[in-house]
LUMDOLO-110855 format. One line per 5 residues: number of its first residue (from 1); their letters; for each residue y, x, z of C-alpha. Coordinates in pm, 1 decimal, padded with zeros to 6 digits. Each point is the difference from the previous one (the first is absolute). Layout:
NUM> A> Y/X/Z  ... .
This chain:
1> MAGAV> 02084.7/06742.7/-05519.3  00159.5/-00321.7/00220.2  00040.0/-00309.6/-00213.7  -00227.1/00098.4/-00286.7  -00055.1/-00301.6/-00244.3 .
6> TPDLE> -00311.5/00004.2/-00139.1  -00230.2/-00269.1/00236.2  -00348.4/00148.0/00036.8  -00301.7/-00118.6/00227.4  00034.0/00273.1/00281.9 .
11> LWPIG> 00115.9/-00284.2/00216.1  -00073.5/-00035.8/00369.4  -00025.2/-00315.7/00184.9  00149.7/-00072.5/00282.0  -00074.6/-00378.9/00236.5 .
16> NCQIS> -00052.4/-00207.2/00283.3  -00185.5/-00296.8/-00177.1  00300.9/-00196.8/-00065.3  00198.2/00219.8/-00200.8  -00083.2/00303.1/-00222.5 .
21> ALIDR> 00212.2/00288.2/-00144.8  -00129.1/00292.1/-00291.9  00207.8/00294.5/00036.8  00008.9/00264.2/-00279.5  -00103.4/00313.6/00018.8 .
26> EGGVV> 00368.5/00060.2/00048.2  00015.0/-00127.5/00301.5  00189.1/-00365.1/-00121.4  -00115.8/-00345.6/00093.2  -00040.5/-00143.8/-00414.2 .
31> WSCIP> -00205.8/-00309.1/00097.9  00057.4/-00206.8/00263.8  -00013.0/-00392.7/00030.2  00104.3/-00304.0/00265.4  -00074.4/-00138.8/00161.9 .
36> RVDGD> -00342.4/00082.2/-00100.9  -00176.2/00213.3/-00257.3  -00008.9/-00311.3/-00281.0  00369.5/-00038.7/00106.7  00357.9/00069.3/-00176.2 .
41> PVFCA> -00036.7/00459.8/-00060.0  00303.3/00044.4/00161.1  -00052.8/00389.4/-00095.0  -00111.3/-00007.0/-00343.1  00100.1/00313.4/-00183.7 .
46> LMNGD> -00417.4/00094.6/-00071.3  00058.1/-00303.4/-00278.0  00322.1/00062.5/-00098.6  -00091.6/00242.6/-00264.0  00245.5/00348.1/00020.4 .
51> ATDQG> 00257.5/-00249.1/00180.9  -00136.9/00192.9/00396.6  00306.3/00019.2/00184.8  00020.5/-00385.0/-00004.6  -00240.6/-00184.6/00221.3 .
56> VWRFE> -00107.3/00308.2/00217.8  00005.1/00143.1/00357.2  00074.7/00370.2/-00016.2  00166.2/00291.9/00171.9  00116.1/00246.9/-00274.6 .
61> LEGQV> -00015.5/00400.1/00134.4  00299.1/00185.2/-00085.4  -00209.7/00324.6/-00232.8  -00336.2/-00145.6/00035.7  -00279.4/00212.5/-00158.9 .
66> SAQQA> -00347.4/-00144.8/00151.6  -00133.8/-00260.0/00195.6  -00305.9/-00068.2/00192.1  -00198.0/-00273.0/00154.4  -00234.4/-00135.7/00244.3 .
71> YIRNT> -00077.8/-00313.7/00215.1  -00068.4/00055.5/00336.2  -00364.5/00086.9/00136.7  -00169.6/-00359.0/-00063.0  00336.3/-00195.6/-00068.4 .
76> PILVT> 00205.4/-00194.5/-00294.0  00268.1/00203.2/00173.6  00131.2/00253.0/-00280.5  00226.4/00309.1/00076.8  00218.4/00143.4/-00269.6 .
81> RLEAE> 00087.1/00386.9/00024.8  00310.8/00041.8/-00313.1  00099.5/00393.9/-00004.0  00309.9/00124.7/-00130.4  00111.5/00336.2/-00193.4 .
86> DGSAV> 00194.1/00105.2/00286.2  -00251.5/-00017.1/00224.5  00094.3/-00262.9/00152.3  -00320.8/-00339.6/00049.4  -00055.7/-00359.0/00148.1 .
91> EVLDF> -00252.1/-00214.5/00027.3  -00005.6/-00368.7/-00021.5  -00244.3/-00186.9/00191.6  -00087.2/-00349.4/-00134.5  -00194.4/-00379.0/00170.5 .
96> CPRHE> 00005.4/-00301.1/00016.0  -00071.9/-00102.8/00366.6  -00311.0/-00107.4/00153.3  -00048.3/00010.2/00330.5  -00167.8/-00287.9/00280.5 .
101> GKGRM> 00324.5/-00110.2/00219.9  00107.7/-00315.6/00209.7  -00423.6/-00158.0/-00064.8  00012.1/00065.6/-00382.4  00027.3/00201.1/-00286.2 .
106> YRPVA> 00365.0/00104.7/-00075.4  00019.2/00065.7/-00359.7  00329.3/-00069.1/-00163.0  00125.6/-00070.4/-00304.8  00143.9/00406.8/00017.5 .
111> ISRIV> 00012.6/00336.4/-00104.9  00048.4/00295.2/00274.0  00143.3/00296.3/-00117.4  00073.7/00359.7/00149.9  00194.4/00256.1/-00121.6 .
116> RSVAG> -00022.3/00305.6/00167.3  00157.0/00365.5/-00040.8  -00271.8/00276.9/00023.5  00156.0/00286.4/-00170.2  00350.5/00126.3/-00079.4 .
121> SPRVR> 00332.2/-00216.8/-00057.8  -00160.1/-00288.4/-00225.6  00268.4/-00248.6/-00200.8  -00170.6/-00300.1/-00096.3  00130.7/-00314.2/-00182.7 .
126> ALLRP> -00185.7/-00348.7/00117.8  -00027.0/-00215.5/-00327.9  -00095.8/-00265.1/00114.3  00050.1/-00326.7/-00272.3  -00215.4/-00310.9/00079.4 .
131> MRDYG> -00017.5/-00269.0/-00343.8  -00135.7/-00386.6/-00033.0  -00102.4/-00222.7/-00196.9  -00245.2/00273.8/-00162.6  00253.4/00239.2/-00105.5 .
136> AAPAE> 00268.3/-00248.0/-00100.4  00284.3/00126.0/00241.3  00131.1/00258.3/00318.0  -00017.9/-00133.2/00266.0  00299.7/-00127.2/00136.4 .
141> TTRGT> 00129.9/00149.2/00354.0  00171.4/00005.4/00294.1  00110.4/00241.3/00286.2  -00002.3/00026.7/00345.8  -00002.3/00296.6/00231.8 .
146> NHIRY> -00315.4/00085.8/-00012.0  -00147.2/-00194.1/-00232.0  00028.3/-00092.9/-00374.4  -00123.5/-00360.0/-00077.0  -00159.5/-00112.3/-00333.4 .
151> LLGRE> -00008.2/-00304.9/-00102.8  -00353.4/-00075.7/-00289.4  00066.3/-00357.1/-00088.3  -00214.1/-00141.4/00196.7  -00094.7/00281.1/00269.6 .
156> TLRLT> 00271.0/00239.1/00149.6  -00146.2/00320.4/00144.1  00226.2/00226.1/00273.8  -00003.8/00380.4/00029.5  00115.5/00150.1/00303.8 .
161> TDAPV> -00001.1/00393.1/00064.5  00198.6/00197.6/00186.9  00111.1/00202.5/-00340.7  00370.0/-00025.0/-00078.3  -00035.6/-00413.2/-00223.0 .
166> GFILE> 00307.0/00100.2/-00211.7  -00226.1/00309.0/-00147.4  -00269.5/-00248.1/-00070.0  00253.9/-00210.0/-00190.3  00168.4/00192.4/-00200.3 .
171> GRSFR> -00284.8/00270.0/-00085.4  00146.4/00284.5/00135.0  -00228.1/00322.4/00150.7  00069.2/00097.7/00336.2  -00181.1/00284.3/00265.9 .
176> VEDDL> -00261.8/-00069.6/00199.3  00071.8/00132.2/00307.1  -00215.5/-00256.3/00204.8  -00264.4/-00207.5/-00045.5  00064.3/-00361.4/-00174.7 .
181> HFFLG> -00124.5/-00279.7/00021.1  -00038.0/-00319.9/-00193.0  -00170.6/-00293.2/-00012.3  00041.4/-00306.9/-00297.1  -00140.1/-00264.2/00120.5 .
186> PDEPF> 00039.7/-00375.3/00158.7  00429.9/-00078.6/-00046.0  -00008.8/-00091.5/00402.4  00158.1/00279.1/00202.4  -00205.0/00314.4/00078.7 .
191> QGNLR> -00133.5/-00037.2/00407.0  00028.4/00296.9/00206.7  00127.4/00383.9/-00080.0  -00092.0/00030.4/-00366.8  -00144.5/00345.3/00051.1 .
196> EEIRR> -00216.3/-00003.2/00313.5  -00140.7/-00376.6/-00208.3  -00047.9/00173.0/-00315.4  -00210.3/00309.8/00164.0  -00192.4/-00240.2/00218.1 .
201> MEQAT> -00054.2/-00270.7/-00316.5  -00164.0/00338.3/-00149.7  -00200.4/00119.0/00309.3  -00090.9/-00351.7/00035.9  -00149.3/-00057.5/-00408.5 .
206> RSYWQ> -00123.1/00389.2/-00015.0  -00235.0/-00137.5/00324.2  -00107.6/-00267.8/-00156.8  -00140.9/00121.5/-00337.7  -00180.5/00290.3/00203.4 .
211> RWVRG> -00149.3/-00265.3/00235.4  -00132.1/-00176.0/-00297.4  -00109.3/00269.1/-00207.0  -00187.8/00114.8/00303.8  -00202.9/-00318.9/-00024.8 .
216> LATPF> -00117.7/00028.3/-00361.6  -00355.0/00123.5/-00097.1  00075.8/00264.2/-00211.5  -00243.3/00204.8/-00217.7  -00078.9/00399.6/00129.3 .
221> EWQSD> 00104.8/00107.8/-00370.0  00372.7/-00130.5/-00151.4  00100.7/-00085.3/00356.4  00416.0/00057.9/-00137.0  -00097.1/-00171.8/-00310.4 .
226> VIRCA> -00089.7/-00323.9/00194.3  00215.8/-00008.8/00240.3  00309.8/00013.5/-00204.5  -00164.4/-00275.3/-00231.9  -00070.2/-00228.7/00261.1 .
231> ITLKL> 00290.4/-00002.5/00151.5  00169.7/-00104.8/-00273.6  -00237.2/-00262.5/-00076.5  00155.3/-00144.3/00291.3  00332.8/00040.1/-00103.4 .
236> CQHEE> -00060.2/-00219.6/-00295.2  -00122.9/-00292.3/00277.3  00278.8/-00264.7/00047.7  -00133.1/-00030.8/00344.5  00245.6/-00369.6/00117.4 .
241> TGAIV> -00247.5/-00136.2/-00251.1  -00286.6/00223.6/-00081.4  00046.5/00066.0/-00362.4  -00050.2/00264.0/-00151.6  00156.9/00134.6/-00310.0 .
246> AALTT> -00121.7/00180.6/-00305.8  00218.7/00278.3/00009.4  00355.5/00010.6/00144.2  00208.6/00029.9/-00342.6  -00012.3/-00202.6/-00387.3 .
251> SIPEA> 00043.0/00108.5/-00275.2  -00075.4/00387.4/-00028.0  -00216.1/-00034.4/-00345.2  -00378.6/00050.1/-00028.2  00068.6/00267.4/-00283.3 .
256> PHSER> 00351.2/00120.2/-00152.7  00207.2/-00257.5/-00204.7  -00297.4/-00247.7/-00015.8  00145.3/-00302.1/00134.5  -00274.7/-00039.7/00244.2 .
261> NWDYR> 00235.8/-00038.1/00247.5  -00101.2/-00256.9/00329.6  00157.5/-00119.4/00344.1  -00258.0/00142.1/00273.7  00142.7/-00104.2/00304.4 .
266> YCWIR> -00215.4/-00313.8/00055.6  -00308.2/-00070.2/00159.2  -00361.0/00020.2/-00226.7  -00288.0/-00166.8/00161.5  -00174.4/00309.5/-00173.3 .
271> DSYYT> 00169.9/00265.9/00040.1  00043.1/-00105.6/00456.5  -00370.6/-00033.3/-00031.4  -00071.1/00377.7/-00096.7  00278.5/00120.5/00232.1 .
276> VQALN> -00146.0/-00182.5/00298.8  -00351.7/00138.5/-00120.3  00128.1/00354.1/00031.2  00181.4/-00006.7/00352.4  -00234.1/-00249.5/00088.4 .
281> RIGAL> -00278.3/00300.8/-00009.5  00258.0/00283.6/00184.2  00026.1/-00299.2/00279.2  00392.8/-00071.6/-00096.3  -00133.7/-00395.6/00118.2 .
286> DVLEK> 00391.5/-00124.0/00098.1  00033.0/00013.4/-00415.8  -00270.3/-00205.6/-00061.2  00053.6/-00302.1/00286.7  00327.2/-00033.2/-00086.2 .
291> YLAYL> -00091.1/-00027.7/-00390.0  -00259.9/-00287.5/00089.6  00260.3/-00193.9/00144.8  00173.4/00044.5/-00277.2  -00288.4/-00124.8/-00257.2 .
296> RNIVD> -00063.1/-00281.0/00266.1  00380.9/-00134.7/-00071.7  -00094.9/00096.5/-00345.1  -00301.4/-00238.6/-00031.3  00148.9/-00258.5/00213.9 .
301> AAKGG> 00291.2/-00071.3/-00236.9  -00284.4/-00004.2/-00309.8  -00210.4/-00308.2/00140.2  -00333.6/00079.3/-00169.8  00192.6/00093.7/-00295.2 .
306> QIQPL> 00034.0/00275.8/-00219.3  00134.8/00329.0/00153.3  00262.7/00199.5/-00209.1  -00006.5/00358.8/-00029.1  00233.8/00104.8/00143.7 .
311> YSVMG> 00319.1/-00151.3/00232.8  00359.1/00115.6/00194.4  -00018.3/00157.4/00332.2  00080.9/-00284.6/00168.9  -00276.8/-00292.7/-00214.0 .
316> VAELT> 00272.1/-00067.1/-00246.2  -00223.1/-00082.2/-00334.4  00221.1/-00074.2/-00218.2  00109.8/00393.0/-00177.2  00251.6/-00095.3/-00269.4 .
321> EETAP> -00010.1/00364.3/-00221.1  00344.0/00090.0/-00092.0  00190.4/00306.7/-00095.3  00306.5/00187.1/00108.2  00217.7/00062.8/-00208.4 .
326> ALTGY> 00182.9/00260.3/00193.7  -00242.1/00270.5/00036.7  -00115.1/00206.3/-00286.0  -00357.3/00101.5/00177.3  -00143.3/00265.2/00106.8 .
331> RGMGP> 00121.4/00305.8/-00206.8  00189.0/-00242.0/-00213.5  -00368.6/-00174.4/-00115.1  00101.4/-00345.6/00081.9  -00033.3/-00311.7/00078.9 .
336> VRVGN> -00017.2/-00042.5/00349.8  -00191.5/-00306.4/00046.9  -00015.5/-00196.2/00311.9  -00241.8/-00274.2/00109.0  -00304.9/-00023.8/-00197.6 .
341> AAYKQ> -00157.9/-00230.8/-00268.7  -00393.8/00106.6/00151.8  00098.8/-00272.9/00273.3  -00102.0/-00217.7/-00272.6  -00313.2/00172.6/-00124.5 .
346> VQHDC> -00317.6/-00143.7/00091.4  -00188.5/00274.5/00149.2  -00331.1/-00079.6/00115.3  -00108.2/00300.2/00195.6  00254.8/-00111.7/00267.9 .
351> YGQIV> -00263.3/-00189.4/00170.9  -00154.4/00247.9/00101.0  00212.5/00261.6/00075.8  00099.2/-00279.7/00283.8  -00321.4/-00102.2/00114.9 .
356> LPTVQ> -00153.2/00403.3/00040.1  00281.8/00068.6/00276.3  00012.1/-00307.4/00139.9  -00367.8/-00012.6/00064.0  00035.9/00364.8/00257.5 .
361> GFIDQ> 00212.9/-00290.1/00197.2  -00322.0/-00222.5/00123.9  -00237.7/00371.8/00117.4  00236.2/00281.3/00093.8  00110.9/-00048.5/00374.7 .
366> RLLRI> 00194.8/00279.8/-00010.9  00245.1/-00276.4/-00154.9  00247.0/-00190.9/00242.5  -00045.4/-00320.5/-00154.0  -00338.5/-00090.6/-00079.0 .
371> ADERD> -00041.2/-00241.6/-00272.4  -00135.5/-00300.7/00046.4  -00184.7/-00323.2/-00133.0  00342.9/-00158.2/-00178.6  00064.0/00332.3/-00143.4 .
376> FESLE> -00351.2/-00050.2/-00150.1  00067.6/-00288.3/-00128.0  00329.6/00065.5/-00151.7  -00192.4/00353.1/-00183.7  -00242.6/-00217.8/-00124.6 .
381> QVGEM> 00263.2/-00151.3/-00200.9  00027.3/00329.5/-00160.4  -00332.2/00017.9/-00097.4  -00038.2/-00321.7/-00179.4  00276.1/00088.5/-00226.2 .
386> AWAMH> -00132.8/00387.2/-00004.8  -00319.1/-00221.1/-00129.2  00187.3/-00239.1/-00214.6  00154.2/00259.4/-00157.5  -00269.8/00288.6/-00066.1 .
391> DQPDA> -00070.9/-00047.2/-00338.3  00349.3/-00105.6/-00116.0  00258.2/00191.8/-00184.2  00238.7/00182.8/00161.9  00286.3/00261.5/-00113.6 .
396> GLWEF> -00212.8/00238.3/00252.8  00114.5/00284.5/00244.3  00194.8/00171.1/-00285.9  00191.1/-00320.3/-00044.4  -00023.5/-00019.2/-00368.9 .
401> RTRQE> 00276.9/-00214.9/-00096.4  -00076.1/-00140.9/-00327.5  -00395.5/-00046.2/00022.0  -00254.6/-00124.6/00206.0  -00339.8/00053.0/00029.4 .
406> VHTYS> -00298.2/00010.6/00249.4  00083.4/00339.8/00151.4  -00348.7/00160.2/00179.5  00225.7/00062.4/00230.8  00122.6/-00304.1/00146.8 .
411> AVMSW> -00378.0/-00148.7/00040.2  -00082.9/00325.3/00173.9  00210.0/-00101.9/00241.5  -00083.9/-00365.1/00042.8  -00325.6/00119.5/00039.9 .
416> AACDR> 00173.3/00196.6/00316.5  00186.7/-00338.1/00134.2  -00338.7/-00170.4/-00010.8  -00227.6/00284.4/00107.9  00243.7/00073.5/00327.1 .
421> LAIAA> 00017.6/-00373.7/00074.4  -00434.4/-00034.7/00022.5  00086.6/00340.5/00244.1  00299.5/-00188.6/00206.1  -00223.4/-00318.2/00002.4 .
426> EWLGK> -00305.9/00186.0/00141.3  00240.3/00091.1/00289.5  00079.7/-00274.7/00080.5  -00361.1/-00145.5/00036.1  00120.8/-00229.6/-00340.9 .
431> DDRAA> -00367.3/00030.2/-00179.7  00116.0/-00270.8/-00188.9  00283.8/00167.2/-00117.4  -00111.8/00289.3/-00040.1  -00313.2/-00096.0/-00225.9 .
436> VWRER> 00292.0/-00171.5/-00224.7  00217.8/00286.2/-00015.3  -00304.9/00220.1/-00078.5  -00160.0/-00208.3/-00261.1  00404.0/-00031.5/-00176.1 .
441> ADAIR> -00023.2/00423.5/00009.6  -00361.1/-00010.0/-00159.3  00110.2/-00198.8/-00278.0  00339.9/00188.0/-00048.5  -00204.4/00302.7/-00060.7 .
446> ARIEQ> -00284.9/-00123.2/-00236.2  00374.6/-00123.2/-00224.4  00104.8/00349.9/00016.8  -00321.1/00149.6/-00053.6  -00090.5/-00233.2/-00272.4 .
451> DAWVE> 00387.7/-00024.9/-00196.8  00147.0/00379.9/00146.7  -00278.3/00232.9/-00102.0  00054.6/00201.8/-00399.3  -00320.9/00077.7/-00149.6 .
456> NGEEG> 00013.0/00327.9/-00189.2  -00278.6/00075.2/-00077.0  -00090.1/00400.6/00070.6  00235.3/00020.7/00248.9  -00129.0/-00265.5/00204.2 .
461> GHYGA> 00332.9/-00212.3/00020.3  00301.0/-00054.4/00229.1  00194.0/-00306.7/00162.2  00279.0/-00085.7/-00216.0  00374.2/-00084.5/00163.6 .
466> SFESD> -00018.4/-00340.5/-00110.2  -00326.3/-00303.1/-00105.5  00171.8/00051.5/-00297.6  00038.7/00346.9/-00137.8  -00164.0/00273.8/00037.3 .
471> YLDAS> 00320.5/00235.6/00041.5  00004.6/00184.9/00326.7  00217.0/00032.6/00311.1  00019.3/00240.9/00313.0  -00062.8/-00353.4/00204.7 .
476> LLQMV> -00314.9/00006.5/-00051.2  -00082.5/00317.1/00225.2  00071.1/-00202.0/00266.3  -00302.1/-00183.8/-00021.0  -00162.2/00236.8/00235.8 .
481> ELRYL> 00321.3/-00011.9/00251.7  -00039.0/-00414.8/00025.2  -00384.3/00062.1/00047.8  -00123.2/-00097.8/-00302.3  -00167.9/00241.2/-00095.2 .
486> APDNP> -00186.0/00305.9/00178.2  00159.4/00334.5/-00143.6  -00408.7/00084.9/-00147.4  -00015.9/-00365.3/-00209.3  -00101.8/00124.4/-00318.0 .
491> RFAST> 00233.3/-00280.2/-00116.6  00333.7/00204.1/00220.1  -00095.1/00345.0/-00184.9  00011.9/-00104.7/-00301.1  00331.7/-00190.0/00012.5 .
496> FAAVE> 00174.1/00332.8/00140.1  -00150.5/00189.1/-00253.6  00194.6/-00287.5/-00253.6  00295.7/-00005.3/00244.2  00056.8/00373.1/00040.5 .
501> AQLRR> -00094.7/00067.9/-00420.2  00243.2/-00225.5/-00086.3  00315.5/-00004.1/00299.9  -00011.1/00316.9/00123.7  00303.9/00247.1/-00154.5 .
506> GDFML> -00104.3/00340.4/00125.4  00056.4/-00027.5/00432.3  00130.1/-00321.3/00000.4  -00037.0/-00425.2/-00083.3  00134.4/-00252.7/-00224.0 .
511> RYAAE> -00022.3/-00344.4/00130.7  -00133.6/-00112.1/-00347.6  00023.6/00156.8/-00400.3  00018.8/-00301.9/-00151.6  00350.5/-00101.0/-00075.9 .
516> DDFGA> 00190.0/-00283.4/00144.6  00349.5/-00172.1/00024.5  00208.0/00337.3/-00050.1  -00293.9/00209.6/-00237.0  -00193.6/00250.1/00142.8 .
521> PETAF> 00013.3/00140.1/00357.7  00170.9/00312.0/00004.8  -00029.0/00118.1/00369.4  -00345.8/00060.0/00220.5  -00016.5/-00278.7/00300.6 .
526> NVCTF> -00005.7/00202.2/00350.9  -00231.5/-00248.7/00178.3  -00197.5/00017.9/-00335.4  00014.0/00387.5/00039.3  -00104.6/-00101.1/00389.9 .
531> WLIEA> -00330.1/-00236.0/-00123.9  -00122.4/00290.6/-00262.0  -00012.6/00217.9/00312.0  -00176.1/-00211.1/00228.9  -00264.0/-00086.6/-00301.1 .
536> LHLAG> -00035.8/00368.1/-00023.9  -00080.2/00051.8/00332.1  -00244.8/-00319.6/00015.1  -00158.4/00159.7/-00257.6  -00102.8/00310.3/00162.9 .
541> RSDEA> 00327.9/00222.6/-00169.7  00133.2/00067.9/00296.4  00119.3/00348.5/-00108.0  00196.6/-00177.7/-00326.0  00147.6/-00274.4/00210.1 .
546> RRLFH> 00123.1/00248.0/00282.0  00177.7/00234.3/-00298.0  00133.1/-00402.8/-00196.5  00142.5/00002.4/00381.6  00249.7/00279.1/00036.3 .
551> AMLSH> 00059.4/-00015.8/-00358.1  00146.2/-00364.2/00100.9  00178.4/00093.3/00350.9  00105.8/00348.8/-00241.8  00235.9/-00259.7/-00153.7 .
556> ATASG> 00121.4/-00228.7/00321.4  00398.8/00056.7/00046.7  00132.0/00266.0/00284.9  -00030.0/-00340.0/00220.7  -00431.9/-00004.6/-00044.8 .
561> LLSED> 00065.2/-00324.5/-00183.1  -00097.9/-00146.5/-00288.0  00176.5/-00307.1/-00287.1  -00264.2/-00162.2/-00203.6  00026.1/00167.7/-00281.0 .
566> LDYNT> -00078.7/00392.6/-00202.7  00022.8/00131.9/-00319.2  -00269.4/00169.9/-00087.5  00148.4/00219.2/-00203.9  00285.1/00151.8/00206.5 .
571> GELWG> -00129.8/-00113.4/00334.1  00338.6/-00166.6/00086.5  -00004.1/-00321.6/00232.8  00132.3/-00285.3/-00117.6  -00043.1/-00390.8/00105.0 .
576> NFPQT> 00141.7/-00203.6/00334.3  00012.4/00232.1/00280.8  -00168.0/00055.7/00291.4  -00262.4/-00218.4/-00190.9  -00302.5/-00133.2/00281.3 .
581> YSLVG> -00245.3/00004.3/-00217.9  00019.7/00366.9/-00061.0  00052.9/00102.8/00335.2  -00354.6/-00214.1/00070.6  -00151.8/00224.3/-00237.9 .
586> VINCA> 00094.9/00249.7/00215.3  -00111.2/-00112.6/00305.4  -00326.0/-00133.2/-00097.2  -00143.5/00319.8/-00218.6  00134.3/00208.4/00278.4 .
591> GHLSK> -00236.6/-00227.2/00215.4  -00242.0/00090.9/-00264.7  -00051.8/00382.3/-00039.3  00171.3/00133.1/00329.5  -00229.1/00190.9/00234.3 .
596> PWSNV> -00215.7/-00193.7/00275.9  00262.4/00127.7/00393.5  -00328.6/00058.0/00087.7  00041.5/00363.5/-00175.2  00259.3/00044.4/00240.3 .
601> R> -00100.3/-00184.2/00315.7 .
């Protein structure tokens, strides 16, 4: 079984909010970028077709017949047990160190691995082959007595280990007679006793995550699912700046051979809004606080002008889209893209998605930093853009590359921006500004009701996805979530009925059915299925909502996670992984559908 060559999305993320890694079902690190999530994938086997012996770090057990995996409870620390036909076995414990030390958070660009013999006399081969320049060439190496240096262009990593260095370099198998420790990190001498330090790091990292989880306000039901999604969403935050990436990968196609391959290792204002909203509901305020700092820097840099839909984790605006020719792609389904041309697009919903989480900063007394009047003045500049652009064409939240319309979702988000600014102004005692923003919110609502509503005879009509046409998309179900409509509003009921009739495919939901730049959609969009589940619950169809929620959870990976898309015929996952949108859907639906804690208190 070792060395399986067909990649799939049965992946287990580890990370420390500086770097991350995806580990496959055989315990191999098949995706990891340095020095951060949008960096060079030194482990890139996931994107290299069948060439899975390059860009990988795995331990191959001689005679292996099985592999079992599980996280240590309430942590992103992974244990993989490999068993051989003769009964021998090893356990591989994987983590990225994260814990407090010397008055700050220690989160190095490093992966730690411990290999233990747990049965018989196992023999393993350590296959450690990082690549550079997006798979263009293997890393050059130099060696010392107990370390190997991997030269990766602008970066150099150092492996410090008590395993035989020569065996690792030559790819030879050897017997595991004692615990082996591996620390792949910065190119500097490892301080202290390797065995003791790695074990101390693991215990401190375990304690950090379990204490973080202890502070979450989870629903009564589906606690394990919510906790796993929450941990993984936190791993998607680049703590240095507060940015939250849409996913940890690039270019896993939305459907087989579709070329809908996009780089999601950047911070979308929209995706981040949904992420902090979900985590805020379960009390993870640290993610919100760091993200608000990132937003303040984005708003300052915009100087009252247009906000892009996405930025790099460092706040860089230009994300030129190119391809990586040396990588053949997931299962050979290229291209592998680096960068994302969507940064050039106009997407007017982003103004509301900046205002909505930021307004909490004025009101929530739990926050370490309460927003002040200067922050309000800065946020009003974002509101001015929402007001100016609420009836202007854009690419929409689905990022159409060849057409623009006045999208209803963007207009509703502009309404939400003005509505929440009115609330913030009232909280700050600025009655004159509250009146201005309330008047603007009312004007946008009137425009939406006039131009987005499509009369449909006896069926009562529905909102259209844009002002110019009557086609439907799943984002219309968000009108209740954004408080634009009440769940019992007749217009929402008729819109929900129309959306369900056109876009539902069995238990799953398309984002839209109309052809786009790449043809007709072939897979369901997972977050839209969660929006369907929420709408069913709000419409009084809670039993059906619970059934669909269980169905969605049954399609999660063994690690308890979801990608962006799902083949509604086969149930196979597609799209970048793990997808923040999808994990948000799990948390939100569990909150809606769970029985109350009062049942057991």
